[in-house]
Residue, then its C-alpha position, 0 to 999 in steps of 0.5 A: m489538874y489534880y487526878l484520881n484514878k476512877n477505878v481506885e475511887d470506885l473500889d469497895r474495900v474494908f480495912d482495920q476490921n478488928k482488934r483481934e488480939g486475945f480472941l480465938r481467931l476462926d475467921l480468916n482461915e489462920n492457924p488459930g494456935g500458930l507455931p510452937q512457941k519453942f520453935i519461934e523462940e529457937v528462930l528468934s534466938e538467931i536474930t542479930p542487929e545486922f540481920v534487922s538493919q540490912y535489906p533482905e537477901t532472897l537468893e539462898f532462900t529461893e534456892m532452897l524453896a526451888q529445891f523444895v518445890g522440885t525446880d530451879i530459881e527460874h521458875i519461881c518469884l518470891v512475893n509478899g503473900s500470894s495475893e501480891g502475886i495474883r495481882y501482878i499476874i492480872e496486871a501483866f497478863s490482861s488488858p484494860k477492859g479485858k475479860i477474867v473468868g473465875v468462880t463465885p463465891t471465892y477469894a474476894m481480891f480476884e475481883v477487887y484486882s480485876k476492878m482495880y485495873d479495869r478488867n471485867f470479872i466474869p463470874v461462874p456461880y456454884t450450883e444450888n447444891l454447892e457444886m462447880p461442874v467444870s463444864n460451866i467454867i469451860e463454857k465461859l472460855n473463849p478467845e475474848i477471855e485473857l485470864l482464868i483464875l481458880l483457887n484449888p481447894n476453893n475458899p469458902m466452898g471447899n471443892a477441889y478439882t480432879e486431875e481429869e477436870m483440870k486437864r479439861v480446863i487447861c486444854k480449853a484455855k490453851e485452845n483459846e490462848i488464855t493464861v491460867v492461874i491456879d491458886e494453891a493457898y490451901l495446899y496441904f490441907y488437900p494434898k493434890t497439887f497442879v504445880e507440874y503444869a506451871l513447871k512444864e507448860e507456858h501460860i500457867f501459874v501456881t501461886r502459893t502462900f505461907s500464911k495457911l498451914f505454915s502459920l506465917a500470915g503475920c510475916r507475909l510471904g508467898y510465891v508464884v510458880g511459872w515458866p521462866e519468861g512468865i516469872k520474869m514479867v511477874q518479877k518486874l512488877c515487884t517492888p524492891h525488897n518486897v519479901n521481908a527477912f523474918a518471913m524467909k527465916f521462918a519459912k526456911a526453918i519450917i521447911e528444914k525442921d524434920g517432921m514440922l509439916d507433918d505435925l501441922i498437917k496431923l493437928q489440923k486433920e484431927g481438929k477438923a475430924y473432931l469438929i465434924s463428929s461433934l456436929q453430926k452428933h448435935n444434928y447440925e447441917f454443915n458442908a465440910k469438903e477440902g481446906n481448913f474451913i467449914f460451913i455450918k447451918p446454925k439453929t438460930d440467927a447467924e448474924n446475931l450468933v457471930k455477934r454474940m460469939k465475939l462479945e460473949k465468948r471472944i471467938l471470931i467467926k463469919t457469916y455467908s448468905g445464900i450458900g445453897s440449901l444452908g442459907n445464911c450460915l457460919r464459916v468457921t476456921t478449923g484447927e487443933e482439937k482443943y480450939m475446936k472444943q472451945f468453939l463447940k462449947a460456945l456454939y452449943e451454949l449460944d445456939k439454942 
């Protein structure tokens, strides 16, 4: 008898959304400019036929990454983008029909993976003024909950958790024996990290990616940090050779190149500051918290503006509905100042 998993059949997924080459890409929180071309060429100059033909070797990179994070290799698992790590944690640390708590809106794959594995995702909605009181999260935590997933800073809302807030959440989770995942995809856009909890305590994971500030979304690389036994469980679910050699080579070169990360952070901060200043001068309402993204309330229809941006200006942005007092608004990736100028020029021409 043929069989089809009902959980998979019922999943709502979107594939091959755009041909994005030649567009200014401000829709997926990538670095619109990417890494310097000279740096790309330097790394590629070291590629040999043997490098391409052999399976990727992970030990050397994992040792280097562990030192960068401030730990050892027993506390780290490499994954094919942090989304893969989150998927495996859900699979290993929650049960069929088990309950998973997360805020909403947030990264959509948290809920997608929950449905994929027949888990019950319990959302904690934002307030009308786009805030997330941790008391709202804590009141959802009880012995029936198996997993709590938080993105810090959260995409698309931009809020981040303070040390005191995270301590309260973790304390409640420990009381109820709930595994906690803190996704730090947007680390460096907001410097506060909770990785020490994942290194020192059990049943706490931190996931990170090289797709955002590191500008390697096309290479697919991330990692999970956690206590050694928890990391072993995640590793058991990984496919063989799940991390490609190009991704590790570029990530290693970025980490080792003096000043590279500082330069990437500086360009991002300058661009975001310029965007905010210009929007204020033009009397736009917006929500700009942490992360490399911003909500903007347009003066005309948001859906139509996104279409015109793509067709007339070759700029990709997104819309979000029901964002508090902003209502239907634009979600725009921030980046280097020259790209923000290009976006703003188009915005001011079309949004009138």
